[in-house]
TORDRENVO-297218 format. One line per field, with one value per atom (N, C-alpha, C): x, y, z negated; atom name; residue number from 1. Coordinates in steps of 0.2 Angstrom, whole numbers. Example, Ala and Ser with C-alpha at 12.3 -4.5 7.8 and 13.67 -1.06 7.14 Angstrom:
% TORDRENVO-297218
c1	c(66  62  66  64  68  64)
c2	c(-28  -22  -16  -11  -5  0)
c3	c(-39  -39  -39  -35  -36  -39)
atomo	c(N  CA  C  N  CA  C)
num	c(1  1  1  2  2  2)
This chain:
% TORDRENVO-297218
c1	c(620  619  613  609  603  605  602  603  597  599  594  589  583  579  581  585  588  596  599  605  610  615  620  626  628  634  640  645  652  654  658  660  665  668  672  668  671  668  669  665  666  669  670  673  668  662  657  657  658  658  665  670  677  680  676  678  684  685  690  687  681  678  681  680  683  681  686  685  679  675  670  671  669  670  666  669  666  659  659  653  647  649  644  642  646  645  640  642  637  630  630  623  619  622  619  616  621  619  613  613  608  601  602  596  592  597  594  591  595  593  586  586  579  573  575  569  567  572  570  567  570  568  560  559  552  547  549  545  544  550  549  545  546  542  534  532  525  523  526  524  524  529  530  524  523  517  510  509  503  503  509  509  507  510  508  500  498  490  486  488  484  485  491  492  487  487  483  476  474  467  465  469  467  468  471  472  467  462  457  453  451  447  452  458  463  464  468  469  473  478  482  482  477  476  482  486  491  498  498  505  509  506  510  511  506  506  512  513  518  525  525  532  534  530  532  534  531  533  541  542  549  554  552  556  557  552  552  557  558  563  570  571  577  579  574  575  577  574  576  583  585  592  597  595  600  600  595  595  600  599  603  611  612  619  622  618  620  622  619  621  626  627  632  639  639  646  650  656  661  661  661  661  666  672  678  676  672  671  665  661  655  657  662  663  665  669  671  666  661  656  651  650  645  648  654  657  657  658  658  650  646  639  636  639  637  639  645  648  644  642  638  631  628  622  622  627  627  628  633  634  627  623  617  612  612  608  610  617  619  617  618  617  609  605  598  595  599  597  598  603  605  601  602  600  593  590  584  578  573  567  562  559  554  547  545  538  534  528  524  528  532  536  542  544  550  555  561  566  570  567  569  570  569  570  574  578  581  576  575  571  575  574  577  571  569  563  557  554  549  551  558  560  562  560  562  566  571  574  575  573  573  579  585  591  590  585  584  581  578  576  582  586  591  597  597  602  601  595  593  598  599  603  610  613  620  620  615  615  615  612  612  619  622  628  633  633  638  637  631  630  632  631  633  641  644  651  654  651  653  652  646  645  649  651  655  662  664  671  672  667  667  671  673  677  674  668  664  657  654  647  642  643  638  642  638  640  644  650  653  651  652  650  653  659  662  658  657  653  646  643  636  636  641  642  643  648  649  643  639  633  628  627  622  625  631  634  633  635  634  627  622  615  613  615  613  616  622  626  621  618  614  607  604  598  597  603  603  601  604  601  594  591  584  580  582  578  578  583  584  579  577  573  566  562  562  558  560  556  556  550  550  548  544  542  548  552  558  563  564  568  565  559  556  558  558  561  568  572  579  580  577  577  575  570  567  572  575  580  586  588  594  593  587  585  585  582  582  589  593  600  604  604  607  605  598  596  598  598  599  607  611  618  620  615  616  617  613  614  613  616  615  608  606  600  602  608  609  609  611  611  604  599  592  589  590  588  590  596  599  595  594  591  584  580  573  573  578  578  580  584  586  580  577  571  565  564  558  560  566  568  568  570  569  562  558  551  548  549  547  549  556  559  555  554  551  544  540  533  533  538  538  541  545  548  543  539  535  528  524  517  513  514  509  510  516  517  514  514  510  503  500  493  491  495  493  493  497  497  491  489  483  477  476  470  470  475  475  473  475  473  467  464  457  457  463  464  463  463  462  455  454  447  444  437  434  436  437  439  446  451  457  457  452  451  449  444  441  446  450  455  461  464  470  468  462  460  456  455  451  454  460  463  462  463  461  454  450  442  441  444  443  446  452  454  450  447  442  436  434  428  430  436  438  438  440  439  432  428  420  417  419  416  419  425  428  425  424  421  426  423  427  430  426  428  429  428  431  425  427  422  425  430  434  429  424  420  413  412  406  405  399  397  394  399  397  402  401  406  411  417  423  424  425  426  434  438  445  447  442  443  444  441  442  448  452  458  464  467  473  479  484  490  488  483  480  485  490  494  501  502  508  506  505  504  498  492  486  485  490  488  485  487  484  476  474  467  463  466  463  463  468  468  463  462  457  450  449  442  441  446  446  446  450  451  448  446  443  448  446  450  454  450  453  459  458  462  469  468  475  478  475  477  484  485  492  497  496  501  503  499  500  505  503  506  513  514  520  525  522  526  529  525  527  532  531  535  542  543  550  553  550  553  555  551  553  558  559  564  571  571  577  579  575  577  579  576  579  586  587  594  599  597  601  603  598  599  604  604  609  616  616  622  628  634  640  644  641  645  641  645  642  640  643  641  635  634  628  622  624  618  615  619  617  613  616  612  605  605  598  593  596  591  589  594  593  588  589  585  578  577  571  567  569  565  565  569  569  563  562  556  550  550  544  542  546  544  541  544  540  533  533  526  521  523  519  516  521  519  514  515  511  504  504  497  494  498  495  492  495  492  486  486  480  474  476  471  468  472  470  473  478  481  487  489  495  493  496  495  498  495  498  505  509  516  519  515  518  523  522  526  523  527  524  525  521  521  527  532  538  535  538  537  531  526  519  517  518  517  521  518  522  527  533  539  545  548  554  560  561  567  566  560  558  558  555  555  562  567  574  577  577  580  578  571  568  571  572  574  581  585  592  593  589  589  588  582  581  587  590  595  601  603  609  608  602  600  601  598  599  606  609  616  620  619  623  621  614  612  615  615  618  625  629  636  637  633  633  631  626  624  630  633  639  644  646  651  649  643  640  641  640  641  648  653  659  662)
c2	c(543  540  536  536  532  526  521  515  513  509  507  501  501  495  489  488  482  483  478  479  478  483  483  479  474  470  474  472  476  477  482  484  479  474  469  464  462  458  450  446  439  436  440  437  436  436  435  441  447  452  453  450  451  445  439  433  429  431  428  423  420  416  409  405  398  394  390  386  381  380  375  371  365  361  364  364  367  363  357  353  355  356  358  365  370  377  377  373  374  371  366  363  368  371  376  382  384  390  388  382  380  379  377  376  383  388  395  398  397  400  397  390  387  389  390  392  399  404  411  411  407  408  406  400  398  404  407  412  418  420  426  424  418  416  416  413  413  420  425  432  435  434  438  436  429  427  430  430  433  440  444  451  452  447  448  446  442  440  446  449  455  461  462  467  466  460  458  459  458  459  466  470  477  481  479  483  481  477  475  481  482  488  493  492  497  495  500  499  492  491  485  481  477  474  469  466  462  465  472  475  475  477  478  471  466  459  456  456  452  456  462  465  464  464  462  455  450  443  443  447  447  449  454  457  452  448  443  438  436  431  434  441  444  444  445  446  439  434  427  425  428  427  430  437  440  437  434  430  424  420  414  417  422  425  427  430  432  426  420  414  410  411  407  410  417  420  418  417  415  421  419  423  429  427  432  437  436  441  445  444  448  455  457  464  468  464  468  469  464  465  470  470  475  482  483  489  492  488  490  492  488  489  495  496  502  508  508  514  516  510  511  514  511  514  521  523  530  535  532  536  537  531  531  536  537  542  549  550  557  558  553  553  555  552  552  560  564  571  575  572  575  571  564  560  557  558  554  557  553  555  557  563  566  563  560  557  560  562  565  571  575  580  578  572  569  566  568  566  560  554  549  542  542  536  537  531  531  527  529  526  524  517  514  511  515  513  512  506  505  503  502  499  505  505  510  507  511  509  515  514  519  518  522  521  521  526  527  520  516  509  505  504  500  501  507  509  507  505  504  498  492  488  490  494  496  502  506  511  507  502  498  495  492  489  494  500  505  508  509  511  506  500  495  495  495  495  501  507  513  512  510  509  504  498  493  495  501  503  507  508  512  508  511  507  507  509  509  507  505  502  508  514  519  524  528  532  538  539  545  551  557  563  562  559  559  554  548  543  545  549  551  556  561  565  562  556  553  549  546  543  547  553  558  561  562  564  559  552  547  547  547  547  552  558  564  564  561  560  556  551  547  550  553  556  562  566  572  572  567  566  564  560  558  564  569  575  580  580  584  582  576  573  577  579  577  571  566  560  560  563  564  557  553  547  542  541  537  541  547  551  549  549  547  540  535  528  528  532  532  536  541  545  541  537  533  527  524  519  522  528  531  532  535  536  530  524  518  515  515  513  517  523  527  526  526  524  518  513  506  505  510  509  513  516  520  527  531  539  542  548  552  556  559  563  569  572  578  576  570  568  567  564  563  570  575  581  584  584  586  583  576  572  575  576  578  585  590  596  596  592  592  589  584  581  586  590  595  600  603  608  606  600  598  597  594  594  601  606  612  616  614  617  614  608  604  607  608  611  618  622  629  629  625  625  622  616  613  613  617  619  613  608  602  598  597  594  597  603  607  606  606  605  598  593  587  586  589  589  593  599  603  598  595  591  585  582  576  578  584  586  590  591  594  602  605  612  616  613  617  619  622  624  617  617  611  610  615  614  610  612  609  602  601  594  589  592  588  586  591  590  586  587  583  576  576  570  565  567  563  555  554  548  544  547  544  542  546  544  538  538  532  525  526  520  518  523  521  517  519  516  509  507  500  496  499  495  494  499  498  493  493  488  481  480  474  470  474  471  466  460  455  450  448  443  445  451  453  452  455  455  452  447  445  441  437  434  437  443  446  450  449  453  460  464  471  476  482  487  488  488  488  495  497  504  505  500  501  504  503  506  513  517  524  526  521  523  524  530  531  526  524  521  514  511  505  499  499  494  495  501  502  505  512  516  514  512  510  503  499  491  488  490  487  488  494  496  492  492  488  480  478  471  469  474  474  473  477  476  469  467  460  454  455  449  450  456  457  458  459  460  453  448  441  440  442  441  444  451  455  454  451  451  447  442  439  444  449  453  457  459  463  459  453  448  447  447  446  452  458  464  463  462  461  455  450  444  445  449  451  455  460  464  460  456  452  447  444  440  443  449  453  455  457  459  453  447  441  439  440  439  444  450  455  454  451  450  444  439  433  435  440  441  444  442  444  449  451  455  462  467  474  476  473  474  470  464  460  463  465  468  474  478  484  482  477  475  472  468  466  471  476  481  486  487  492  488  482  478  477  476  475  481  487  493  496  495  497  494  488  485  485  483  484  491  495  502  505  503  505  502  495  492  495  497  500  507  511  517  516  512  510  508  504  502  508  512  518  523  524  529  526  519  516  516  516  516  523  528  535  537  534  536  541  542  546  550  555  559  554  555  551  553  547  548  545  541  538  532  529  523  516  512  505  500  495  489  484  483  479  472  470  463  462  466  465  471  477  482  482  485  485  490  488  491  487  486  481  483  489  491  490  491  490  483  479  471  469  471  468  470  477  479  475  474  471  464  460  453  453  458  458  459  464  465  458  455  448  443  443  439  440  446  448  446  447  445  438  434  427  424  427  425  426  432  434  429  427  422  416  414  407  407  412  412  412  416  416  409  406  399  394  394  390  391  397  399  396  396  394  386  383  376  373  377  374  373)
c3	c(-560  -554  -553  -548  -548  -544  -544  -541  -536  -531  -526  -529  -527  -529  -527  -522  -520  -521  -526  -528  -522  -521  -516  -518  -514  -516  -516  -520  -520  -513  -512  -505  -502  -506  -503  -499  -493  -488  -489  -488  -488  -482  -477  -471  -465  -466  -461  -456  -458  -453  -449  -452  -448  -446  -447  -444  -448  -454  -458  -463  -462  -466  -466  -471  -472  -466  -464  -458  -458  -453  -453  -446  -447  -441  -435  -429  -423  -421  -422  -421  -425  -432  -437  -435  -434  -432  -426  -421  -415  -416  -420  -422  -426  -431  -435  -431  -426  -422  -417  -415  -410  -414  -420  -424  -426  -428  -429  -422  -417  -411  -408  -409  -406  -411  -417  -422  -420  -419  -418  -411  -406  -399  -398  -402  -402  -405  -411  -414  -409  -406  -401  -395  -393  -387  -389  -394  -396  -397  -400  -401  -395  -391  -384  -380  -379  -375  -377  -384  -387  -385  -385  -383  -376  -371  -364  -363  -367  -366  -368  -374  -376  -371  -369  -364  -358  -355  -350  -351  -357  -359  -359  -363  -364  -357  -352  -346  -341  -343  -338  -336  -330  -328  -325  -326  -323  -315  -312  -305  -303  -308  -307  -314  -315  -322  -324  -319  -320  -320  -319  -318  -324  -330  -336  -339  -338  -340  -337  -331  -327  -329  -329  -330  -337  -342  -349  -349  -345  -345  -343  -338  -335  -341  -344  -349  -355  -356  -362  -360  -353  -351  -352  -351  -352  -359  -363  -371  -373  -371  -373  -371  -365  -362  -367  -369  -374  -380  -383  -389  -388  -383  -382  -382  -378  -378  -384  -389  -395  -399  -399  -402  -399  -392  -389  -389  -390  -391  -397  -396  -402  -407  -413  -419  -418  -416  -416  -410  -405  -400  -401  -406  -408  -409  -414  -415  -409  -404  -398  -393  -393  -388  -391  -398  -401  -400  -401  -400  -393  -388  -381  -379  -381  -380  -384  -390  -394  -390  -388  -384  -378  -374  -368  -370  -375  -377  -379  -382  -384  -378  -374  -367  -363  -363  -360  -363  -370  -373  -371  -370  -368  -361  -357  -350  -348  -352  -350  -350  -354  -355  -348  -344  -338  -332  -332  -326  -328  -333  -335  -331  -331  -327  -332  -332  -337  -336  -341  -341  -347  -346  -351  -355  -351  -355  -358  -358  -362  -357  -357  -353  -357  -357  -361  -357  -350  -347  -341  -339  -332  -328  -322  -317  -311  -310  -304  -300  -295  -292  -296  -297  -302  -308  -309  -315  -320  -326  -331  -337  -340  -345  -350  -357  -362  -366  -366  -370  -377  -379  -387  -390  -386  -389  -389  -383  -383  -388  -390  -395  -402  -404  -411  -414  -411  -414  -415  -411  -411  -416  -417  -422  -429  -430  -436  -438  -433  -433  -435  -432  -433  -440  -442  -449  -454  -453  -458  -458  -452  -452  -457  -456  -459  -467  -469  -476  -479  -475  -478  -479  -477  -478  -484  -488  -494  -499  -505  -510  -516  -517  -523  -522  -528  -527  -525  -526  -524  -519  -516  -511  -514  -512  -514  -509  -511  -507  -500  -499  -493  -488  -491  -487  -486  -491  -490  -484  -483  -478  -471  -471  -465  -463  -468  -466  -462  -465  -462  -456  -455  -449  -443  -445  -440  -438  -443  -441  -436  -438  -434  -427  -426  -420  -415  -418  -414  -413  -418  -417  -413  -413  -409  -402  -398  -391  -390  -395  -395  -396  -401  -403  -397  -393  -387  -381  -381  -376  -375  -379  -386  -387  -392  -393  -401  -404  -411  -414  -411  -414  -415  -410  -411  -416  -416  -421  -428  -429  -435  -438  -433  -435  -437  -433  -434  -441  -442  -449  -455  -454  -460  -461  -456  -457  -460  -458  -462  -469  -471  -478  -482  -479  -483  -484  -479  -479  -484  -484  -489  -496  -497  -503  -506  -502  -504  -505  -503  -504  -511  -514  -520  -519  -521  -521  -528  -528  -534  -534  -539  -539  -535  -535  -531  -523  -522  -515  -513  -517  -515  -514  -519  -518  -511  -509  -503  -497  -497  -492  -491  -497  -497  -494  -495  -493  -485  -483  -476  -472  -474  -471  -470  -476  -476  -471  -471  -467  -460  -458  -451  -449  -453  -451  -450  -454  -453  -447  -445  -439  -433  -433  -428  -427  -432  -431  -429  -431  -428  -421  -419  -412  -407  -409  -405  -407  -404  -406  -406  -401  -401  -407  -410  -416  -422  -422  -428  -427  -421  -420  -422  -421  -423  -431  -434  -441  -444  -441  -443  -442  -436  -434  -439  -440  -445  -452  -454  -461  -461  -455  -455  -456  -455  -456  -450  -445  -438  -437  -431  -429  -426  -426  -423  -416  -412  -405  -405  -410  -410  -413  -417  -420  -415  -411  -405  -400  -398  -393  -395  -401  -403  -406  -409  -413  -408  -402  -397  -397  -396  -396  -403  -408  -415  -415  -413  -413  -409  -403  -398  -402  -405  -408  -414  -418  -423  -420  -414  -411  -410  -408  -407  -413  -419  -425  -427  -426  -427  -422  -416  -411  -412  -414  -415  -422  -427  -433  -436  -439  -442  -437  -432  -427  -420  -418  -412  -406  -400  -395  -389  -390  -384  -379  -382  -377  -377  -379  -379  -372  -370  -363  -365  -366  -368  -365  -365  -363  -368  -366  -371  -373  -379  -381  -380  -379  -378  -371  -367  -360  -360  -365  -366  -369  -372  -376  -372  -372  -368  -371  -366  -368  -372  -370  -374  -373  -369  -368  -372  -375  -379  -386  -386  -392  -396  -392  -396  -396  -395  -394  -400  -406  -412  -412  -411  -411  -406  -400  -394  -396  -399  -401  -406  -411  -416  -413  -408  -405  -401  -398  -395  -400  -405  -410  -417  -418  -425  -430  -436  -442  -443  -443  -444  -439  -433  -428  -428  -431  -431  -438  -443  -449  -449  -445  -445  -443  -439  -437  -443  -447  -453  -458  -458  -463  -460  -453  -450  -451  -451  -453  -460  -465  -472  -472  -469  -469  -467  -461  -459  -464  -466  -471  -478  -480  -486  -484  -478  -476  -476  -473  -473  -480  -484  -491  -495  -493  -497  -494  -488  -485  -488  -489  -492  -499  -503  -510  -510  -506  -506  -503  -499  -496  -501  -499  -503  -499  -493  -489  -488  -489  -489  -482  -477  -470  -468  -470  -469  -472  -479  -483  -479  -476  -473  -467  -463  -457  -459  -464  -466  -467  -472  -474  -468  -464  -458  -453  -452  -447  -450  -456  -459  -459  -461  -461  -454  -449  -443  -439  -439  -436  -440  -446  -450  -451  -452  -452  -446  -440  -434  -433  -435  -435  -440  -446  -451  -448  -445  -443  -437  -432  -427  -430  -435  -438  -441  -445  -448  -443  -438  -433  -430  -428  -425  -430  -437  -442  -444  -441  -443  -449  -452  -458  -457  -450  -448  -442  -441  -434  -429  -422  -417  -416  -415  -414  -408  -404  -398  -400  -405  -407  -406  -403  -400  -406  -405  -410  -407  -411  -409  -407  -401  -398  -395  -396  -394  -388  -390  -385  -379  -374  -367  -368  -365  -365  -365  -360  -359  -364  -364  -368  -375  -378  -385  -386  -382  -383  -383  -378  -378  -385  -387  -393  -399  -399  -405  -406  -400  -400  -402  -399  -401  -409  -412  -419  -423  -420  -423  -423  -417  -416  -420  -421  -425  -432  -434  -441  -442  -438  -438  -437  -433  -432  -438  -441  -448  -453  -453  -458  -457  -451  -449  -452  -450  -452  -460  -463  -471  -474  -471  -473  -472  -467  -466  -471  -472  -477  -484  -486  -492  -493  -487  -487  -487  -486  -486  -493)
atomo	c(N  CA  C  N  CA  C  N  CA  C  N  CA  C  N  CA  C  N  CA  C  N  CA  C  N  CA  C  N  CA  C  N  CA  C  N  CA  C  N  CA  C  N  CA  C  N  CA  C  N  CA  C  N  CA  C  N  CA  C  N  CA  C  N  CA  C  N  CA  C  N  CA  C  N  CA  C  N  CA  C  N  CA  C  N  CA  C  N  CA  C  N  CA  C  N  CA  C  N  CA  C  N  CA  C  N  CA  C  N  CA  C  N  CA  C  N  CA  C  N  CA  C  N  CA  C  N  CA  C  N  CA  C  N  CA  C  N  CA  C  N  CA  C  N  CA  C  N  CA  C  N  CA  C  N  CA  C  N  CA  C  N  CA  C  N  CA  C  N  CA  C  N  CA  C  N  CA  C  N  CA  C  N  CA  C  N  CA  C  N  CA  C  N  CA  C  N  CA  C  N  CA  C  N  CA  C  N  CA  C  N  CA  C  N  CA  C  N  CA  C  N  CA  C  N  CA  C  N  CA  C  N  CA  C  N  CA  C  N  CA  C  N  CA  C  N  CA  C  N  CA  C  N  CA  C  N  CA  C  N  CA  C  N  CA  C  N  CA  C  N  CA  C  N  CA  C  N  CA  C  N  CA  C  N  CA  C  N  CA  C  N  CA  C  N  CA  C  N  CA  C  N  CA  C  N  CA  C  N  CA  C  N  CA  C  N  CA  C  N  CA  C  N  CA  C  N  CA  C  N  CA  C  N  CA  C  N  CA  C  N  CA  C  N  CA  C  N  CA  C  N  CA  C  N  CA  C  N  CA  C  N  CA  C  N  CA  C  N  CA  C  N  CA  C  N  CA  C  N  CA  C  N  CA  C  N  CA  C  N  CA  C  N  CA  C  N  CA  C  N  CA  C  N  CA  C  N  CA  C  N  CA  C  N  CA  C  N  CA  C  N  CA  C  N  CA  C  N  CA  C  N  CA  C  N  CA  C  N  CA  C  N  CA  C  N  CA  C  N  CA  C  N  CA  C  N  CA  C  N  CA  C  N  CA  C  N  CA  C  N  CA  C  N  CA  C  N  CA  C  N  CA  C  N  CA  C  N  CA  C  N  CA  C  N  CA  C  N  CA  C  N  CA  C  N  CA  C  N  CA  C  N  CA  C  N  CA  C  N  CA  C  N  CA  C  N  CA  C  N  CA  C  N  CA  C  N  CA  C  N  CA  C  N  CA  C  N  CA  C  N  CA  C  N  CA  C  N  CA  C  N  CA  C  N  CA  C  N  CA  C  N  CA  C  N  CA  C  N  CA  C  N  CA  C  N  CA  C  N  CA  C  N  CA  C  N  CA  C  N  CA  C  N  CA  C  N  CA  C  N  CA  C  N  CA  C  N  CA  C  N  CA  C  N  CA  C  N  CA  C  N  CA  C  N  CA  C  N  CA  C  N  CA  C  N  CA  C  N  CA  C  N  CA  C  N  CA  C  N  CA  C  N  CA  C  N  CA  C  N  CA  C  N  CA  C  N  CA  C  N  CA  C  N  CA  C  N  CA  C  N  CA  C  N  CA  C  N  CA  C  N  CA  C  N  CA  C  N  CA  C  N  CA  C  N  CA  C  N  CA  C  N  CA  C  N  CA  C  N  CA  C  N  CA  C  N  CA  C  N  CA  C  N  CA  C  N  CA  C  N  CA  C  N  CA  C  N  CA  C  N  CA  C  N  CA  C  N  CA  C  N  CA  C  N  CA  C  N  CA  C  N  CA  C  N  CA  C  N  CA  C  N  CA  C  N  CA  C  N  CA  C  N  CA  C  N  CA  C  N  CA  C  N  CA  C  N  CA  C  N  CA  C  N  CA  C  N  CA  C  N  CA  C  N  CA  C  N  CA  C  N  CA  C  N  CA  C  N  CA  C  N  CA  C  N  CA  C  N  CA  C  N  CA  C  N  CA  C  N  CA  C  N  CA  C  N  CA  C  N  CA  C  N  CA  C  N  CA  C  N  CA  C  N  CA  C  N  CA  C  N  CA  C  N  CA  C  N  CA  C  N  CA  C  N  CA  C  N  CA  C  N  CA  C  N  CA  C  N  CA  C  N  CA  C  N  CA  C  N  CA  C  N  CA  C  N  CA  C  N  CA  C  N  CA  C  N  CA  C  N  CA  C  N  CA  C  N  CA  C  N  CA  C  N  CA  C  N  CA  C  N  CA  C  N  CA  C  N  CA  C  N  CA  C  N  CA  C  N  CA  C  N  CA  C  N  CA  C  N  CA  C  N  CA  C  N  CA  C  N  CA  C  N  CA  C  N  CA  C  N  CA  C  N  CA  C  N  CA  C  N  CA  C  N  CA  C  N  CA  C  N  CA  C  N  CA  C  N  CA  C  N  CA  C  N  CA  C  N  CA  C  N  CA  C  N  CA  C  N  CA  C  N  CA  C  N  CA  C  N  CA  C  N  CA  C  N  CA  C  N  CA  C  N  CA  C  N  CA  C  N  CA  C  N  CA  C  N  CA  C  N  CA  C  N  CA  C  N  CA  C  N  CA  C  N  CA  C  N  CA  C  N  CA  C  N  CA  C  N  CA  C  N  CA  C  N  CA  C  N  CA  C  N  CA  C  N  CA  C  N  CA  C  N  CA  C  N  CA  C  N  CA  C  N  CA  C  N  CA  C  N  CA  C  N  CA  C  N  CA  C  N  CA  C  N  CA  C  N  CA  C  N  CA  C  N  CA  C  N  CA  C  N  CA  C  N  CA  C  N  CA  C  N  CA  C  N  CA  C  N  CA  C  N  CA  C  N  CA  C  N  CA  C  N  CA  C  N  CA  C  N  CA  C  N  CA  C  N  CA  C  N  CA  C  N  CA  C  N  CA  C  N  CA  C  N  CA  C  N  CA  C  N  CA  C  N  CA  C  N  CA  C  N  CA  C  N  CA  C  N  CA  C  N  CA  C  N  CA  C  N  CA  C  N  CA  C  N  CA  C  N  CA  C  N  CA  C  N  CA  C  N  CA  C  N  CA  C  N  CA  C  N  CA  C  N  CA  C  N  CA  C  N  CA  C  N  CA  C  N  CA  C)
num	c(1  1  1  2  2  2  3  3  3  4  4  4  5  5  5  6  6  6  7  7  7  8  8  8  9  9  9  10  10  10  11  11  11  12  12  12  13  13  13  14  14  14  15  15  15  16  16  16  17  17  17  18  18  18  19  19  19  20  20  20  21  21  21  22  22  22  23  23  23  24  24  24  25  25  25  26  26  26  27  27  27  28  28  28  29  29  29  30  30  30  31  31  31  32  32  32  33  33  33  34  34  34  35  35  35  36  36  36  37  37  37  38  38  38  39  39  39  40  40  40  41  41  41  42  42  42  43  43  43  44  44  44  45  45  45  46  46  46  47  47  47  48  48  48  49  49  49  50  50  50  51  51  51  52  52  52  53  53  53  54  54  54  55  55  55  56  56  56  57  57  57  58  58  58  59  59  59  60  60  60  61  61  61  62  62  62  63  63  63  64  64  64  65  65  65  66  66  66  67  67  67  68  68  68  69  69  69  70  70  70  71  71  71  72  72  72  73  73  73  74  74  74  75  75  75  76  76  76  77  77  77  78  78  78  79  79  79  80  80  80  81  81  81  82  82  82  83  83  83  84  84  84  85  85  85  86  86  86  87  87  87  88  88  88  89  89  89  90  90  90  91  91  91  92  92  92  93  93  93  94  94  94  95  95  95  96  96  96  97  97  97  98  98  98  99  99  99  100  100  100  101  101  101  102  102  102  103  103  103  104  104  104  105  105  105  106  106  106  107  107  107  108  108  108  109  109  109  110  110  110  111  111  111  112  112  112  113  113  113  114  114  114  115  115  115  116  116  116  117  117  117  118  118  118  119  119  119  120  120  120  121  121  121  122  122  122  123  123  123  124  124  124  125  125  125  126  126  126  127  127  127  128  128  128  129  129  129  130  130  130  131  131  131  132  132  132  133  133  133  134  134  134  135  135  135  136  136  136  137  137  137  138  138  138  139  139  139  140  140  140  141  141  141  142  142  142  143  143  143  144  144  144  145  145  145  146  146  146  147  147  147  148  148  148  149  149  149  150  150  150  151  151  151  152  152  152  153  153  153  154  154  154  155  155  155  156  156  156  157  157  157  158  158  158  159  159  159  160  160  160  161  161  161  162  162  162  163  163  163  164  164  164  165  165  165  166  166  166  167  167  167  168  168  168  169  169  169  170  170  170  171  171  171  172  172  172  173  173  173  174  174  174  175  175  175  176  176  176  177  177  177  178  178  178  179  179  179  180  180  180  181  181  181  182  182  182  183  183  183  184  184  184  185  185  185  186  186  186  187  187  187  188  188  188  189  189  189  190  190  190  191  191  191  192  192  192  193  193  193  194  194  194  195  195  195  196  196  196  197  197  197  198  198  198  199  199  199  200  200  200  201  201  201  202  202  202  203  203  203  204  204  204  205  205  205  206  206  206  207  207  207  208  208  208  209  209  209  210  210  210  211  211  211  212  212  212  213  213  213  214  214  214  215  215  215  216  216  216  217  217  217  218  218  218  219  219  219  220  220  220  221  221  221  222  222  222  223  223  223  224  224  224  225  225  225  226  226  226  227  227  227  228  228  228  229  229  229  230  230  230  231  231  231  232  232  232  233  233  233  234  234  234  235  235  235  236  236  236  237  237  237  238  238  238  239  239  239  240  240  240  241  241  241  242  242  242  243  243  243  244  244  244  245  245  245  246  246  246  247  247  247  248  248  248  249  249  249  250  250  250  251  251  251  252  252  252  253  253  253  254  254  254  255  255  255  256  256  256  257  257  257  258  258  258  259  259  259  260  260  260  261  261  261  262  262  262  263  263  263  264  264  264  265  265  265  266  266  266  267  267  267  268  268  268  269  269  269  270  270  270  271  271  271  272  272  272  273  273  273  274  274  274  275  275  275  276  276  276  277  277  277  278  278  278  279  279  279  280  280  280  281  281  281  282  282  282  283  283  283  284  284  284  285  285  285  286  286  286  287  287  287  288  288  288  289  289  289  290  290  290  291  291  291  292  292  292  293  293  293  294  294  294  295  295  295  296  296  296  297  297  297  298  298  298  299  299  299  300  300  300  301  301  301  302  302  302  303  303  303  304  304  304  305  305  305  306  306  306  307  307  307  308  308  308  309  309  309  310  310  310  311  311  311  312  312  312  313  313  313  314  314  314  315  315  315  316  316  316  317  317  317  318  318  318  319  319  319  320  320  320  321  321  321  322  322  322  323  323  323  324  324  324  325  325  325  326  326  326  327  327  327  328  328  328  329  329  329  330  330  330  331  331  331  332  332  332  333  333  333  334  334  334  335  335  335  336  336  336  337  337  337  338  338  338  339  339  339  340  340  340  341  341  341  342  342  342  343  343  343  344  344  344  345  345  345  346  346  346  347  347  347  348  348  348  349  349  349  350  350  350  351  351  351  352  352  352  353  353  353  354  354  354  355  355  355  356  356  356  357  357  357  358  358  358  359  359  359  360  360  360  361  361  361  362  362  362  363  363  363  364  364  364  365  365  365  366  366  366  367  367  367  368  368  368  369  369  369  370  370  370  371  371  371  372  372  372  373  373  373  374  374  374  375  375  375  376  376  376  377  377  377  378  378  378  379  379  379  380  380  380  381  381  381  382  382  382  383  383  383  384  384  384  385  385  385  386  386  386  387  387  387  388  388  388  389  389  389  390  390  390  391  391  391  392  392  392)
């Protein structure tokens, strides 16, 4: 049996997940929760405001330059409200609230296939007037919680074939509605998170081979079924015709021009034509490249450090955790957000074909912002509860 690079704690739980931890004085518990909530709220506010400012800058020259900026600001307030609610809820009510919201999120995933509004060939949004909601984004935190609950039920340190099959079945249950939209970028995020969680929980060589085969077969099937995905791969590898490369690689070329124009220090205060004005989806899918033109390499370097920092923090929490449930939540949350960020950066840097993946907390998209903040909040709430137990 192979073992994960991050050691998985024993399946027994320390009580953080099910509310049976040792008693802590209510005043002390409230003080600690407020401290964690204020610290996270301040960080989210700083990053969210920076994202709103970047969105406002890169959308200049459009018909409504403040449209995306103002809407993202409203979503930021909603996200901060969700963060405060996550810390304000009593510990005993958290599993029931998470279960109810998880069921609602999955039903919304199914319903969007029928009642969703198609945008750019994908039926992935509910539209209510000018308001749009993307259920595949909002489902992310509940996907992680459900997966962690399932993995925590196992009775041995490594995954038996039974739990391996259950984990794959659970992941496919959530990913299938997203694939039917079709939204291959979001499917990639869910798939990578699933692979990391299964690997971190301990898999055998046979299970790894099976995972590799299933993933390769799935990728081949997508390329054969959807020609535009196949063309993107050909253009990225330089195997297609020059006409195909020019047509499919146009967005990548424009993003590359942003990095060239921005240099080391950026062009935020320069009086010159901006290369970013030619980049499509510059307020979400191409945000990092556009920010690099405005701020330069030095300006966007903190974003890269922040992505590594979040992943390192979640791995640190996972290593300290004595709960199988909390361990899986930390690993899933760390790789869900950092993995999405790294893919966004790779696409913008020309290291991957275009996928339509946004940069968490910074790119425009209220559903993505809200889901990302909920993931951050549930990690910090778990960390808070675990620290309280350690201090008893």
